[in-house]
C-alpha positions as CSV (number, residue, x, y, z in Angstrom):
1,X,39.6,40.4,-184.2
2,X,38.0,38.8,-187.2
3,X,36.0,35.7,-186.9
4,X,38.6,33.2,-188.4
5,X,37.6,31.9,-191.9
6,X,39.5,29.6,-194.0
7,X,39.6,29.1,-197.4
8,X,41.0,26.1,-199.7
9,X,42.1,28.2,-202.6
10,X,42.5,25.3,-205.2
11,X,40.6,21.9,-206.1
12,X,41.8,18.8,-207.6
13,X,41.0,19.6,-211.3
14,X,42.4,23.2,-211.4
15,X,43.8,23.8,-214.7
16,X,47.4,23.3,-215.2
17,X,49.8,26.1,-216.9
18,X,50.9,28.3,-213.7
19,X,47.7,30.1,-213.4
20,X,47.1,29.7,-209.5
21,X,49.8,31.7,-207.8
22,X,49.0,34.8,-209.9
23,X,45.2,34.4,-209.4
24,X,45.8,34.4,-205.4
25,X,47.9,37.6,-205.6
26,X,45.1,39.2,-207.7
27,X,42.4,38.3,-205.5
28,X,44.3,38.9,-202.2
29,X,42.4,42.2,-201.7
30,X,38.9,40.8,-202.3
31,X,39.3,37.9,-200.4
32,X,40.6,40.1,-197.2
33,X,37.3,42.5,-198.0
34,X,34.9,39.7,-198.0
35,X,36.3,38.2,-194.8
36,X,38.8,35.3,-195.4
37,X,41.2,35.4,-192.5
38,X,43.5,32.4,-194.0
39,X,44.3,30.9,-197.1
40,X,45.4,27.1,-197.5
41,X,47.3,26.8,-200.6
42,X,47.9,23.3,-202.5
43,X,51.3,21.5,-202.2
44,X,53.8,23.8,-203.6
45,X,56.8,21.6,-204.2
46,X,57.6,19.4,-207.3
47,X,55.4,16.1,-207.6
48,X,56.3,13.1,-209.6
49,X,54.0,14.2,-212.5
50,X,55.9,17.6,-212.8
51,X,53.8,20.3,-214.1
52,X,50.5,18.3,-213.9
53,X,50.9,17.6,-210.2
54,X,48.5,18.6,-207.9
55,X,51.0,18.0,-205.4
56,X,50.1,14.7,-203.3
57,X,52.7,12.5,-205.5
58,X,55.7,14.1,-203.4
59,X,59.1,14.3,-205.1
60,X,61.2,17.2,-203.9
61,X,60.2,19.1,-200.8
62,X,62.7,21.6,-201.5
63,X,61.9,22.6,-205.3
64,X,59.1,25.3,-205.0
65,X,59.2,25.8,-208.6
66,X,63.0,26.5,-208.7
67,X,64.7,23.6,-210.5
68,X,64.0,21.8,-214.0
69,X,63.1,18.5,-212.4
70,X,60.2,16.1,-213.7
71,X,60.4,17.9,-217.0
72,X,59.6,21.2,-215.7
73,X,60.9,24.1,-213.6
74,X,57.5,25.8,-212.3
75,X,55.1,23.4,-210.7
76,X,51.3,23.2,-211.8
77,X,50.6,26.4,-210.1
78,X,53.6,28.5,-211.1
79,X,57.3,29.2,-210.1
80,X,58.8,29.9,-206.9
81,X,58.8,33.7,-207.3
82,X,55.3,33.7,-208.2
83,X,54.4,31.7,-204.9
84,X,56.2,34.3,-202.9
85,X,54.6,37.0,-204.5
86,X,51.2,35.3,-204.0
87,X,52.2,34.7,-200.2
88,X,53.4,38.3,-200.0
89,X,49.9,39.9,-201.4
90,X,48.0,37.6,-199.1
91,X,50.1,38.8,-196.0
92,X,49.7,42.7,-197.0
93,X,46.0,42.1,-196.8
94,X,46.1,40.7,-193.3
95,X,45.5,37.0,-194.5
96,X,47.6,34.3,-193.0
97,X,48.9,31.2,-195.1
98,X,48.6,27.5,-194.8
99,X,51.1,25.4,-196.6
100,X,50.3,22.0,-197.3
101,X,52.2,19.1,-196.0
102,X,52.3,15.6,-197.6
103,X,55.3,13.8,-195.6
104,X,54.2,9.9,-195.6
105,X,55.3,9.0,-199.1
106,X,57.4,10.1,-201.9
107,X,57.4,9.1,-205.7
108,X,59.5,9.2,-208.8
109,X,62.8,8.1,-207.4
110,X,65.9,9.0,-209.3
111,X,67.6,5.5,-208.9
112,X,67.1,1.9,-208.2
113,X,68.3,-0.1,-205.4
114,X,68.6,-3.5,-204.7
115,X,66.3,-4.2,-201.8
116,X,64.9,-7.0,-199.7
117,X,61.3,-7.1,-198.9
118,X,58.3,-9.3,-197.6
119,X,55.1,-9.7,-199.5
120,X,52.1,-8.3,-197.5
121,X,48.2,-9.1,-198.0
122,X,47.0,-5.7,-199.3
123,X,43.7,-6.2,-197.3
124,X,45.3,-7.4,-194.0
125,X,48.5,-5.5,-193.6
126,X,49.3,-7.2,-190.6
127,X,49.7,-10.5,-192.5
128,X,53.5,-10.3,-193.7
129,X,55.3,-13.2,-195.4
130,X,58.2,-14.4,-193.4
131,X,60.1,-15.2,-196.6
132,X,62.4,-12.5,-197.5
133,X,62.8,-11.7,-201.3
134,X,65.5,-9.9,-203.0
135,X,64.2,-7.3,-205.8
136,X,65.0,-4.1,-207.4
137,X,63.1,-1.0,-206.2
138,X,62.9,2.6,-207.1
139,X,63.8,3.9,-203.6
140,X,66.8,6.3,-204.2
141,X,66.1,9.8,-204.4
142,X,69.2,12.3,-205.4
143,X,67.6,15.2,-206.8
144,X,70.5,15.7,-209.2
145,X,69.1,19.1,-210.9
146,X,69.1,20.8,-207.3
147,X,72.6,19.8,-206.8
148,X,72.5,19.8,-202.9
149,X,71.1,23.2,-202.5
150,X,69.0,23.8,-199.3
151,X,69.7,20.1,-198.5
152,X,72.4,17.4,-199.2
153,X,70.1,14.6,-197.7
154,X,69.8,11.6,-200.1
155,X,66.8,9.4,-199.7
156,X,67.4,5.5,-199.9
157,X,66.0,2.4,-198.9
158,X,66.7,2.9,-195.4
159,X,64.4,6.0,-195.5
160,X,61.4,4.0,-196.3
161,X,59.2,0.8,-194.7
162,X,57.4,0.1,-197.9
163,X,56.6,0.1,-201.8
164,X,54.1,-1.0,-204.2
165,X,56.1,-2.1,-207.4
166,X,59.4,-4.1,-207.4
167,X,61.3,-5.5,-210.5
168,X,63.2,-8.8,-211.1
169,X,60.7,-10.2,-210.1
170,X,58.3,-7.6,-211.5
171,X,55.2,-7.4,-209.0
172,X,52.8,-4.9,-207.8
173,X,51.3,-5.2,-204.6
174,X,52.3,-4.2,-201.0
175,X,56.0,-4.9,-200.1
176,X,57.6,-4.3,-196.7
177,X,61.1,-3.2,-197.2
178,X,63.6,-5.0,-194.8
179,X,66.0,-2.6,-193.1
180,X,67.2,-1.6,-189.7
181,X,64.0,0.3,-188.7
182,X,61.5,-2.1,-190.1
183,X,62.2,-5.2,-187.9
184,X,59.1,-4.9,-185.8
185,X,56.9,-4.4,-189.0
186,X,54.8,-1.2,-189.5
187,X,54.7,1.8,-187.6
188,X,52.0,1.9,-184.6
189,X,50.0,4.8,-183.7
190,X,48.5,4.6,-187.2
191,X,44.9,4.1,-188.2
192,X,43.9,0.3,-187.7
193,X,42.0,0.1,-191.1
194,X,43.4,-2.9,-193.3
195,X,44.9,-4.2,-189.8
196,X,47.7,-1.1,-190.2
197,X,47.1,1.7,-192.6
198,X,50.7,2.8,-192.1
199,X,51.5,1.9,-195.8
200,X,49.0,4.1,-198.5
201,X,51.2,4.5,-201.6
202,X,54.5,4.9,-203.3
203,X,57.8,4.7,-201.3
204,X,56.2,4.8,-197.7
205,X,58.5,7.1,-195.4
206,X,60.0,5.4,-192.3
207,X,59.7,7.8,-189.7
208,X,61.5,5.6,-187.2
209,X,64.8,6.7,-189.0
210,X,66.0,9.3,-186.9
211,X,68.1,10.9,-190.0
212,X,64.5,11.1,-191.7
213,X,62.7,12.9,-188.8
214,X,65.5,15.3,-188.5
215,X,65.3,15.8,-192.3
216,X,61.8,16.5,-192.4
217,X,62.1,19.0,-189.0
218,X,64.9,20.7,-191.0
219,X,62.5,21.2,-194.0
220,X,59.8,22.6,-192.0
221,X,62.1,25.2,-190.6
222,X,63.5,26.0,-194.2
223,X,59.9,26.4,-195.6
224,X,58.8,28.7,-192.8
225,X,62.1,30.9,-193.6
226,X,61.5,30.8,-197.4
227,X,57.9,31.7,-197.3
228,X,57.0,33.0,-193.9
229,X,54.1,31.2,-193.7
230,X,51.8,31.1,-191.0
231,X,50.6,27.4,-190.4
232,X,50.3,24.1,-192.1
233,X,47.7,21.7,-193.4
234,X,48.7,18.0,-192.7
235,X,47.9,15.6,-195.2
236,X,46.9,11.8,-194.4
237,X,48.0,11.8,-190.9
238,X,45.9,8.7,-190.3
239,X,48.8,7.0,-192.1
240,X,51.8,8.6,-190.1
241,X,52.7,7.5,-186.6
242,X,50.9,10.2,-184.0
243,X,54.3,10.3,-181.9
244,X,56.3,11.5,-185.0
245,X,53.8,14.5,-185.6
246,X,53.8,15.2,-182.0
247,X,57.4,15.6,-181.9
248,X,57.6,17.4,-185.4
249,X,54.8,19.9,-184.4
250,X,56.7,20.7,-181.2
251,X,59.8,21.5,-183.2
252,X,58.0,23.8,-185.6
253,X,56.1,25.6,-182.8
254,X,59.6,26.1,-181.1
255,X,61.2,27.7,-184.3
256,X,58.2,29.7,-185.5
257,X,58.3,33.5,-184.5
258,X,54.5,33.2,-183.6
259,X,52.2,30.2,-183.1
260,X,51.4,28.4,-186.0
261,X,47.7,27.4,-187.0
262,X,48.0,23.5,-187.8
263,X,45.2,21.6,-189.0
264,X,45.3,17.8,-190.0
265,X,43.5,15.8,-192.3
266,X,42.5,12.4,-190.2
267,X,39.8,11.3,-192.7
268,X,37.7,9.1,-190.5
269,X,33.8,9.4,-190.0
270,X,34.3,7.7,-186.3
271,X,34.3,10.8,-183.9
272,X,36.1,8.6,-181.4
273,X,39.1,8.0,-184.0
274,X,39.4,11.5,-184.3
275,X,39.6,12.3,-180.8
276,X,41.9,9.6,-180.1
277,X,44.3,11.1,-182.3
278,X,44.0,14.4,-180.7
279,X,44.7,12.7,-177.4
280,X,48.0,10.9,-179.0
281,X,49.3,14.4,-180.3
282,X,48.7,16.2,-177.0
283,X,46.0,18.2,-178.7
284,X,48.6,20.0,-180.8
285,X,46.7,20.3,-183.8
286,X,43.0,20.7,-185.1
287,X,41.2,18.3,-187.3
288,X,38.9,18.4,-190.1
289,X,35.4,17.4,-189.1
290,X,34.8,14.5,-191.9
291,X,31.8,13.1,-189.8
292,X,30.0,16.5,-190.5
293,X,31.0,16.7,-193.8
294,X,29.5,13.2,-194.4
295,X,26.2,14.2,-192.6
296,X,26.2,17.3,-195.1
297,X,26.3,14.7,-197.9
298,X,23.5,12.3,-196.7
299,X,21.3,15.6,-195.8
300,X,21.6,16.9,-199.3
301,X,20.7,13.5,-200.8
302,X,18.0,12.5,-198.6
303,X,16.2,15.8,-198.6
304,X,12.9,16.1,-196.5
305,X,13.7,12.3,-195.2
306,X,16.7,13.7,-193.4
307,X,16.2,14.7,-189.7
308,X,18.1,18.1,-189.5
309,X,18.2,17.8,-185.8
310,X,20.7,15.1,-185.9
311,X,23.1,17.0,-188.2
312,X,25.7,17.6,-185.5
313,X,25.2,14.2,-183.6
314,X,28.7,12.3,-183.6
315,X,30.5,15.0,-185.0
316,X,34.0,16.5,-184.1
317,X,32.4,19.9,-183.7
318,X,29.8,18.6,-181.6
319,X,32.3,16.7,-179.2
320,X,35.1,18.9,-179.3
321,X,34.6,22.3,-181.2
322,X,37.9,23.6,-180.0
323,X,40.0,21.3,-182.3
324,X,37.4,21.0,-185.1
325,X,37.8,22.6,-188.4
326,X,34.5,22.3,-190.3
327,X,33.8,22.0,-194.1
328,X,31.2,21.3,-196.8
329,X,33.6,20.2,-199.4
330,X,37.3,19.5,-200.2
331,X,39.5,18.4,-203.2
332,X,39.0,14.7,-201.9
333,X,35.1,14.7,-201.7
334,X,34.5,16.7,-205.0
335,X,32.9,14.4,-207.7
336,X,35.4,11.7,-209.3
337,X,37.6,11.7,-206.5
338,X,38.5,8.9,-204.2
339,X,36.5,10.2,-201.3
340,X,33.6,11.5,-203.4
341,X,30.8,12.5,-201.2
342,X,29.5,15.7,-202.7
343,X,27.0,17.9,-201.0
344,X,24.1,18.7,-203.5
345,X,24.0,22.5,-204.8
346,X,20.8,22.7,-203.2
347,X,21.9,22.2,-199.8
348,X,25.3,23.7,-199.8
349,X,23.9,27.2,-198.6
350,X,22.0,25.7,-195.8
351,X,25.5,23.8,-195.0
352,X,27.6,26.9,-195.4
353,X,25.4,28.8,-193.0
354,X,25.5,26.1,-190.5
355,X,29.3,26.6,-190.3
356,X,29.9,30.0,-191.0
357,X,27.3,31.6,-188.7
358,X,27.5,29.2,-185.6
359,X,30.0,29.8,-182.8
360,X,31.9,26.2,-182.9
361,X,34.5,25.2,-185.2
362,X,36.5,26.9,-187.9
363,X,34.8,27.2,-190.8
364,X,36.4,26.3,-194.6
365,X,35.4,27.6,-198.0
366,X,35.8,25.5,-200.9
367,X,37.3,27.3,-204.1
368,X,34.7,25.7,-206.4
369,X,31.7,26.9,-204.4
370,X,32.9,30.5,-204.5
371,X,34.1,30.5,-208.0
372,X,32.4,27.5,-209.7
373,X,34.2,25.0,-211.7
374,X,34.1,22.6,-214.5
375,X,36.1,19.7,-215.5
376,X,36.7,16.5,-217.5
377,X,37.7,13.2,-215.6
378,X,37.3,9.6,-215.7
379,X,33.8,8.4,-214.3
380,X,33.2,5.3,-212.4
381,X,32.9,3.2,-215.7
382,X,36.1,4.5,-216.9
383,X,35.0,6.9,-219.6
384,X,35.5,10.6,-219.4
385,X,32.8,12.7,-218.3
386,X,32.4,16.6,-217.3
387,X,31.5,17.6,-214.1
388,X,30.1,21.3,-213.5
389,X,30.3,22.7,-209.9
390,X,28.3,25.8,-210.0
391,X,29.2,28.7,-207.8
392,X,27.0,29.1,-204.9
393,X,25.4,32.4,-205.2
394,X,24.8,33.0,-201.6
395,X,28.3,32.1,-200.4
396,X,30.0,35.5,-200.7
397,X,27.2,37.0,-198.6
398,X,27.3,34.4,-196.1
399,X,31.0,35.0,-195.7
400,X,30.4,38.6,-195.4
401,X,27.7,37.6,-192.7
402,X,30.3,35.7,-190.8
403,X,32.1,39.1,-190.2
404,X,29.1,41.3,-189.8
405,X,26.5,39.3,-188.0
406,X,27.9,36.0,-186.5
407,X,28.6,37.7,-183.0
408,X,27.2,36.9,-179.7
409,X,25.9,34.2,-177.8
410,X,24.2,31.3,-179.7
411,X,20.7,29.9,-179.2
412,X,19.6,26.5,-181.0
413,X,16.1,25.7,-181.9
414,X,16.6,22.1,-183.2
415,X,13.0,21.0,-182.4
416,X,11.8,20.0,-185.7
417,X,13.0,17.5,-188.2
418,X,12.6,19.4,-191.3
419,X,13.1,22.9,-190.2
420,X,15.9,24.0,-187.5
421,X,17.2,27.6,-186.5
422,X,19.7,29.3,-184.4
423,X,20.3,32.9,-183.4
424,X,23.4,34.8,-182.3
425,X,22.4,37.5,-179.8
426,X,25.1,40.1,-180.7
427,X,27.3,42.1,-178.5
428,X,27.2,45.9,-177.4
429,X,29.2,46.9,-180.6
430,X,28.3,43.9,-183.2
431,X,24.8,42.8,-184.4
432,X,23.7,39.3,-184.1
433,X,21.3,37.4,-186.6
434,X,18.7,34.7,-186.8
435,X,19.3,31.8,-189.2
436,X,16.3,29.7,-190.3
437,X,16.7,26.5,-192.8
438,X,14.3,23.9,-194.2
439,X,15.0,20.7,-196.3
440,X,11.3,20.4,-196.9
441,X,8.6,23.1,-197.5
442,X,8.3,26.5,-196.6
443,X,8.4,27.1,-192.6
444,X,8.8,29.3,-189.9
445,X,9.7,29.4,-186.2
446,X,8.6,31.5,-183.3
447,X,12.0,33.0,-182.0
448,X,12.7,35.1,-178.9
449,X,15.3,37.7,-180.0
450,X,15.2,39.2,-176.6
451,X,12.8,42.1,-174.9
452,X,15.5,44.5,-176.1
453,X,14.4,43.9,-179.7
454,X,10.7,44.6,-179.0
455,X,9.0,46.1,-182.1
456,X,12.1,45.7,-184.1
457,X,12.0,45.1,-188.0
458,X,14.3,42.2,-189.3
459,X,15.1,41.8,-193.1
460,X,16.2,38.4,-194.8
461,X,19.8,39.1,-195.9
462,X,19.9,36.7,-198.6
463,X,16.7,38.0,-200.1
464,X,14.8,34.5,-200.1
465,X,12.1,35.9,-198.1
466,X,10.9,39.3,-199.6
467,X,8.6,40.3,-196.6
468,X,10.4,41.7,-193.2
469,X,9.7,40.3,-189.9
470,X,8.6,42.6,-186.8
471,X,9.0,41.3,-183.2
472,X,6.3,41.7,-180.9
473,X,6.2,43.7,-177.5
474,X,8.3,40.5,-175.9
475,X,10.9,40.6,-178.6
476,X,9.5,37.5,-180.4
477,X,9.0,37.2,-184.2
478,X,7.6,34.5,-186.9
479,X,11.0,34.0,-188.9
480,X,10.7,32.2,-192.0
481,X,12.4,30.5,-194.9
482,X,11.6,29.2,-198.1
483,X,11.3,25.5,-199.0
484,X,14.5,23.8,-199.2
485,X,16.4,26.9,-198.3
486,X,18.0,29.2,-195.7
487,X,17.2,32.7,-194.6
488,X,19.5,34.8,-192.6
489,X,17.6,37.6,-190.6
490,X,19.2,40.7,-189.6
491,X,17.9,44.0,-188.3
492,X,16.4,46.0,-191.1
493,X,18.0,49.2,-190.2
């Protein structure tokens, strides 16, 4: 069985025009050949911004680029036929497919309704005005172009707990909708930021409405039947009650032909919060290791001042590797995005070596790091600016190395603040490797490869160090790396 390696096959600024699904199909064979085992696709359904939607402004979950809605039939990434062709190509090459799931809000309603709302303090969502005001809100979703195909469910004000824009009176802010399910305030078992982080944006889905829960379970089963996907990436779960996803995942797994791989985005840098969520859902989902990603960001910015020995302190992969999906970057942390915390290019090879070649966690490769990206967006000053994200030249080799050399038990040499190392012992049938990295000057470490490696010759797979290393009669060698760099040592023969 291959070492699992996940790839996020998109980024926030991927070009419009239906290019992604054909690109996935074209590259499926190569992705399998280098060692990608699972591809995470962006939200495939119609968003409020139509052909320009990245997919997180959910409008119609059942429109995978099939109906003329929001000014387009195809989504930003292509039409439904192209999506299914891309998934078939991935499956034909032994690659599993994760579909992105955005359930906490909907946008772009088809009709307004008369609604009753309470004003809410944006900075303290627990501070809800007692006074109820009547207003108009965009809360009715009828999907007229779809005409009830796949589902006749109509979303109305009883399906939502909050909204951010009302009319008559015209106001923007946070408003709690008053209906049969919101009498006790916001949902519990959500993140406690801002007092209660149930509400995020748009028309906030009310999971306490049993009809809503049933519809979202029906949609998941429909999506599995339509796409034959192998799992899900769950968006923004800190804003969704844990009890809902616990039940939803149980229904999904019961309906699936085989166990589904599920990873959720609970973007918190507090390991205790991640562990609490895992406990609330009975360990039924993995989580992205946001604390480790932030450590990589800080290490890349601080350079030689960062203590590399602490990289895995207070991280999910350090505390609970079984539930950790590790990453260097994603569409939210890339430059110009809301959670911007980019890892500087010089450090990315080091970070990828640390997630791809170690035992713990399931690593994620980010699209721009493998292929590069250049895009235009609005900077912090509001003015347009161009961002260049160069491809990491070592990344393909590191992905391949995960399959060929990341085997056997692991020994850590985290004994210096500016230079750390680890080794993989290999197995009877598969070779191991020795990884050395430095955030300062050239460095070397004495590594005991084992007596059975006495006299063996090792080379740097990445080519950063030109001279080979020969182990002594005890199997110990002085393994090096260049300044601010990483070397992956493998047997020369």
